[in-house]
FINUKE-905667 format. One line per field, with one value per residue (C-alpha): x, y, z; residue number from 0; residue in three letters. Coordinates in pm, 1 decimal. Example, Ala and Ser with C-alpha at 12.3 -4.5 7.8 and 13.67 -1.06 7.14 Angstrom:
REM residues 2
px: [1230.0, 1367.0]
py: [-450.0, -106.0]
pz: [780.0, 714.0]
n: [0, 1]
res: [ALA, SER]
***
This chain:
REM residues 161
px: [0.0, 105.2, 46.5, 97.3, 271.7, 326.1, 665.4, 915.3, 1109.0, 1438.4, 1347.4, 1211.3, 1546.6, 1626.5, 1271.4, 1322.0, 1653.7, 1500.0, 1190.6, 1397.2, 1624.9, 1333.9, 1125.0, 1426.5, 1501.8, 1136.8, 1124.2, 1446.5, 1327.1, 996.9, 1175.4, 1028.3, 1353.2, 1719.7, 1948.7, 2154.9, 1864.8, 1654.7, 1777.3, 1760.9, 1412.7, 1294.4, 1435.3, 1268.4, 933.7, 961.2, 1053.7, 760.5, 518.0, 662.0, 775.5, 738.2, 877.7, 698.8, 476.8, 342.1, -34.7, -264.2, 23.4, 31.2, 356.0, 366.5, 612.8, 493.8, 555.6, 551.4, 353.8, 512.6, 870.3, 794.6, 1040.0, 986.4, 953.7, 865.5, 670.4, 362.9, 296.8, -35.3, -195.6, -544.3, -606.0, -909.8, -1047.6, -1321.7, -1559.6, -1428.8, -1136.8, -927.2, -618.5, -351.3, -79.3, 256.9, 471.7, 430.8, 757.5, 841.6, 1202.1, 1311.1, 1394.1, 1034.6, 841.5, 567.5, 453.7, 140.5, 282.6, 200.5, -150.8, -210.0, -66.3, -297.2, -597.1, -494.8, -471.7, -831.8, -939.9, -753.8, -896.6, -1250.1, -1187.3, -1065.7, -1378.4, -1209.6, -1417.5, -1151.8, -787.7, -595.3, -241.3, -23.5, 170.3, 445.1, 356.9, 654.1, 564.4, 347.4, 370.0, 231.2, -41.2, -149.7, -154.1, -366.4, -611.4, -645.7, -748.6, -1013.7, -825.7, -926.6, -759.5, -867.9, -621.4, -329.6, -25.1, 168.6, 500.2, 706.9, 1082.6, 1242.1, 1602.4, 1811.5, 2139.4, 2147.1, 2131.9]
py: [0.0, 358.5, 664.6, 1037.2, 1214.7, 1589.2, 1682.7, 1744.1, 2072.7, 1881.4, 1712.8, 2021.2, 2139.5, 1797.7, 1780.5, 2118.4, 2009.7, 1686.5, 1867.8, 2134.7, 1877.3, 1655.7, 1939.2, 2074.1, 1730.3, 1677.7, 2013.6, 1939.4, 1590.4, 1731.7, 1996.8, 2292.9, 2422.9, 2419.4, 2216.4, 2530.2, 2723.5, 2445.0, 2431.9, 2809.6, 2823.0, 2531.5, 2689.1, 3023.2, 2851.2, 2652.7, 2964.6, 3151.9, 2876.3, 2821.6, 3171.3, 3081.1, 2733.4, 2464.9, 2731.9, 2870.3, 2909.7, 2674.3, 2439.3, 2087.4, 1892.2, 1530.1, 1248.0, 914.3, 646.7, 272.7, 166.4, -174.5, -39.8, 324.1, 410.0, 738.2, 635.4, 966.9, 1287.5, 1465.8, 1839.9, 1997.9, 2337.2, 2476.5, 2669.1, 2840.6, 2704.6, 2951.4, 2935.8, 2598.0, 2520.7, 2220.3, 2045.9, 2104.2, 1839.8, 1996.8, 1699.1, 1330.7, 1142.7, 791.4, 677.1, 466.5, 161.1, 134.1, 238.8, 17.3, -95.5, 119.5, 405.5, 682.8, 550.8, 528.5, 877.6, 1026.3, 852.9, 997.8, 1342.9, 1297.8, 1232.7, 1536.5, 1751.1, 1644.3, 1722.4, 2070.3, 2135.4, 2109.0, 1992.1, 1810.8, 1722.9, 1856.0, 1816.8, 1854.3, 1565.7, 1580.0, 1428.3, 1192.6, 1050.5, 762.6, 573.5, 865.7, 921.3, 558.4, 589.5, 904.4, 748.9, 444.0, 679.8, 852.4, 1162.6, 1298.0, 1533.5, 1895.0, 2056.1, 1963.0, 2183.6, 2112.6, 2234.3, 2197.3, 2241.0, 2429.1, 2391.6, 2688.6, 2822.2, 2567.3, 2274.8]
pz: [0.0, -67.9, 150.2, 109.2, 395.5, 417.4, 278.0, 555.3, 552.3, 546.8, 217.5, 39.1, -105.1, -253.2, -392.3, -564.4, -716.5, -846.5, -976.3, -1151.7, -1316.2, -1420.8, -1562.4, -1751.2, -1898.6, -1997.1, -2174.3, -2361.9, -2460.6, -2585.8, -2794.9, -2605.3, -2455.0, -2548.9, -2327.4, -2266.0, -2109.5, -1961.0, -1601.2, -1556.3, -1707.8, -1495.5, -1178.2, -1257.7, -1314.8, -991.4, -793.1, -949.7, -852.6, -503.0, -393.1, -24.2, -63.2, 131.5, 289.4, -40.1, 4.2, -187.7, -273.6, -137.5, -133.3, -24.6, -8.4, -143.9, 116.5, 71.9, 377.4, 435.4, 446.6, 538.4, 257.8, 70.9, -293.4, -456.4, -425.8, -552.6, -573.1, -657.8, -614.3, -591.6, -913.6, -1059.9, -1385.9, -1467.0, -1172.4, -1058.3, -829.6, -923.6, -794.8, -1058.2, -1036.1, -1111.7, -1028.7, -957.6, -945.0, -834.6, -794.4, -1094.7, -884.7, -755.1, -1064.2, -1211.4, -864.6, -843.8, -636.0, -884.9, -935.7, -560.5, -509.6, -772.3, -617.8, -280.3, -441.2, -555.4, -196.8, -67.9, -347.4, -256.7, 110.5, 11.3, -194.3, -532.8, -827.2, -1025.0, -1082.5, -1381.0, -1509.4, -1815.9, -1964.9, -2225.2, -2560.6, -2553.6, -2208.9, -2325.3, -1996.1, -1798.0, -2056.1, -2021.4, -1642.3, -1654.8, -1903.2, -1676.7, -1395.8, -1606.9, -1719.9, -2058.9, -2303.1, -2259.7, -2501.9, -2723.1, -2782.1, -3098.9, -3236.6, -3550.2, -3515.1, -3802.8, -3908.4, -3800.8, -3935.6, -4215.0, -3969.4]
n: [0, 1, 2, 3, 4, 5, 6, 7, 8, 9, 10, 11, 12, 13, 14, 15, 16, 17, 18, 19, 20, 21, 22, 23, 24, 25, 26, 27, 28, 29, 30, 31, 32, 33, 34, 35, 36, 37, 38, 39, 40, 41, 42, 43, 44, 45, 46, 47, 48, 49, 50, 51, 52, 53, 54, 55, 56, 57, 58, 59, 60, 61, 62, 63, 64, 65, 66, 67, 68, 69, 70, 71, 72, 73, 74, 75, 76, 77, 78, 79, 80, 81, 82, 83, 84, 85, 86, 87, 88, 89, 90, 91, 92, 93, 94, 95, 96, 97, 98, 99, 100, 101, 102, 103, 104, 105, 106, 107, 108, 109, 110, 111, 112, 113, 114, 115, 116, 117, 118, 119, 120, 121, 122, 123, 124, 125, 126, 127, 128, 129, 130, 131, 132, 133, 134, 135, 136, 137, 138, 139, 140, 141, 142, 143, 144, 145, 146, 147, 148, 149, 150, 151, 152, 153, 154, 155, 156, 157, 158, 159, 160]
res: [MET, THR, ASN, LEU, VAL, ARG, MET, ARG, PRO, GLU, THR, PHE, ASP, SER, PHE, VAL, GLU, MET, ALA, VAL, ALA, GLY, TYR, ALA, ALA, ASP, ASN, VAL, ALA, SER, GLY, ARG, TRP, SER, GLU, GLN, ASP, ALA, VAL, ALA, MET, SER, ARG, ALA, GLU, THR, GLU, ARG, LEU, LEU, PRO, GLN, GLY, LEU, GLU, THR, PRO, ASP, ASN, TYR, LEU, TYR, GLU, ILE, GLN, GLU, GLU, SER, THR, GLU, GLN, ILE, VAL, GLY, HIS, VAL, TRP, PHE, ALA, LEU, VAL, ALA, ARG, GLY, THR, ARG, LYS, VAL, ALA, PHE, VAL, TYR, GLN, VAL, GLN, VAL, LYS, PRO, GLU, VAL, GLN, ARG, ARG, GLY, HIS, ALA, LYS, ALA, ALA, LEU, LEU, ALA, VAL, GLU, GLY, ILE, ALA, ILE, SER, LEU, GLY, MET, SER, GLY, VAL, ALA, LEU, ASN, VAL, PHE, GLY, ASN, ASN, HIS, GLY, ALA, GLN, ALA, LEU, TYR, ARG, SER, LEU, GLY, TYR, GLY, VAL, THR, SER, VAL, ALA, MET, GLN, LYS, VAL, LEU, ALA, GLN, ASN, GLY, ALA]
***
């Protein structure tokens, strides 16, 4: 079984470093950002979204814990955001350590987020997923998520490349 536990202050800095690196890598892999600028852009975005760190209002940061071993196997971060007149839980990050992936932790964490969102009076859960992350897309579909928009891009050759 998998539980969510409030992120401890002593793990927040390592969470930020992992989140920044992962988001930068995902943006590079998807073709949105250059490798040269990715980490700085990712850090700026994270700092914009979490200006007060772990204490940023309307942001919820949890560690994903494997109940049987009490081992922390990942993290999930979501925020209360307005979507028109509705308030939803927007999932910014769900990450499970590579060595324990494919054991149901991400699915259980997202289901737990749903329960928390309901208790906070939110009407839904939303997230973005990169087009090249087929595994995550399959997970989200299995949980009932549907496509609400699609962003597309065509990369053009530059400088004769």
